[in-house]
C-alpha positions in Angstrom: 42.4 -8.3 -47.3 41.0 -6.0 -49.4 39.3 -8.2 -52.0 39.8 -6.7 -55.3 43.6 -7.2 -55.1 44.0 -9.7 -53.2 46.5 -8.2 -50.9 46.4 -6.7 -47.0 45.0 -3.2 -46.4 46.3 -2.2 -43.4 46.8 -4.0 -40.0 44.9 -1.2 -37.3 45.5 -3.8 -34.7 47.8 -7.2 -34.1 47.0 -10.3 -32.1 48.3 -8.9 -28.5 46.5 -5.9 -29.5 42.8 -7.3 -30.1 43.5 -9.9 -27.2 44.5 -6.2 -25.0 41.2 -4.8 -26.8 38.7 -7.5 -25.4 40.6 -7.5 -21.8 39.4 -4.2 -22.0 36.0 -4.0 -23.3 35.1 -7.1 -20.4 35.7 -5.1 -17.7 33.8 -2.1 -19.0 30.8 -4.9 -20.4 30.8 -5.6 -15.9 31.5 -1.8 -14.5 29.0 -0.9 -16.7 25.9 -4.1 -15.9 27.3 -4.3 -12.4 28.6 -7.9 -13.8 27.0 -10.1 -16.0 23.5 -11.6 -14.1 21.7 -10.1 -17.4 24.0 -9.9 -20.4 23.2 -12.3 -23.2 26.2 -11.7 -26.2 25.3 -11.3 -29.8 27.8 -11.8 -32.6 27.1 -10.0 -35.7 27.7 -12.4 -38.9 30.9 -12.5 -40.2 33.2 -11.7 -38.3 30.8 -10.3 -34.7 30.3 -13.8 -34.7 34.3 -14.4 -33.9 34.8 -12.2 -31.2 31.5 -12.5 -29.4 33.0 -16.1 -28.2 36.3 -15.1 -27.3 34.4 -12.2 -25.4 32.3 -14.1 -23.7 35.4 -16.3 -22.3 36.8 -12.7 -21.1 33.9 -12.6 -19.5 33.5 -15.8 -18.0 37.2 -15.5 -16.6 36.5 -11.8 -15.1 33.2 -13.6 -13.4 33.3 -16.9 -13.0 29.5 -17.3 -14.7 29.0 -18.7 -18.0 27.2 -16.1 -20.4 24.7 -16.5 -23.1 26.0 -15.6 -26.4 24.6 -16.3 -30.0 25.4 -14.8 -33.3 22.6 -13.2 -35.8 22.4 -12.5 -40.1 21.3 -8.9 -40.7 21.6 -8.9 -43.9 18.0 -9.6 -44.4 17.2 -5.7 -42.5 19.8 -4.4 -44.0 18.6 -0.6 -46.0 20.5 -1.2 -49.1 20.1 -4.5 -49.7 19.2 -3.5 -53.4 23.0 -2.4 -53.5 24.8 -5.8 -52.5 24.7 -8.7 -54.0 22.3 -11.6 -52.1 25.3 -13.4 -50.3 25.1 -16.5 -48.1 23.2 -16.4 -45.7 23.9 -17.6 -42.6 21.7 -18.5 -39.5 20.6 -16.5 -36.6 21.3 -18.5 -33.5 20.0 -16.2 -29.9 20.2 -17.4 -27.0 16.7 -15.7 -25.1 17.0 -12.1 -24.7 14.2 -10.9 -23.0 14.3 -8.4 -20.1 17.7 -8.6 -20.3 21.1 -7.1 -21.5 21.6 -7.2 -25.0 25.2 -6.6 -26.3 25.9 -7.0 -30.3 29.5 -7.1 -30.9 30.5 -6.7 -34.3 34.0 -6.0 -35.6 34.2 -2.4 -36.6 31.4 0.7 -36.6 32.0 2.7 -39.7 28.3 4.0 -40.7 26.5 2.2 -38.5 24.1 1.1 -41.2 25.3 -3.0 -39.7 24.2 -2.3 -35.9 20.8 -0.8 -37.0 20.0 -3.8 -38.9 21.0 -5.4 -35.7 19.4 -4.1 -34.3 15.9 -4.7 -36.1 16.8 -8.0 -37.0 17.0 -8.6 -33.4 13.6 -8.3 -32.7 12.5 -11.3 -34.6 14.3 -12.8 -32.0 12.8 -11.0 -28.3 12.8 -7.2 -26.4 15.6 -7.0 -24.3 15.6 -4.7 -22.5 18.6 -2.6 -23.4 20.9 -3.2 -25.9 24.6 -2.0 -25.8 26.9 -2.0 -28.8 30.8 -3.7 -28.0 32.9 -2.8 -31.5 37.1 -3.3 -31.8 37.5 -0.7 -33.9 35.5 2.6 -34.5 36.2 4.8 -37.1 34.3 7.6 -35.6 31.5 8.8 -38.3 28.7 6.9 -37.2 25.5 7.4 -36.5 24.7 5.4 -33.7 21.7 3.0 -32.7 22.8 2.1 -29.4 22.9 4.0 -26.3 25.9 2.7 -25.5 29.0 1.7 -27.6 32.3 -0.7 -26.1 35.1 0.1 -28.4 38.9 -0.5 -28.4 39.9 2.3 -31.6 38.4 4.9 -30.8 37.9 8.8 -29.3 35.9 8.2 -26.0 33.1 6.7 -26.1 30.1 9.0 -24.6 26.2 8.2 -25.4 24.8 9.0 -28.0 22.7 11.9 -27.5 21.3 11.8 -31.0 23.9 12.7 -32.9 27.3 11.3 -33.7 29.1 8.8 -30.8 
């Protein structure tokens, strides 16, 4: 919904497309990591945390093993805090992640600022072995701050090589 006008701007994905996309992302996470043994899902608060819960359920369905899932508030780690109104601070709830592969989950990646803030915020909770990024929609503008991006709607995701995905 457009906050300023109170109306829907556009529908990028309907419920069935989201369900199928989460299934594809879950399969890709399993394939890239050869299972889910060392995976921790962390959703970026406000929408990514809800998607992370759905993704964890899909991974459980695929692998039969529960995947730890948490939420992360990145508001204090953003580089554009001075441009934003102070928002209600959510609480981060990050499961133990030292030495594990953390998959950051969000709805959309645009410029990559939120993803960068999320990686900075994660360091307050431990030291993961690797950080991967899973998003439903990649606006294909970001300079990918994460080593790997898994997205449902974009050009083919590629590994970050210091420029664009």
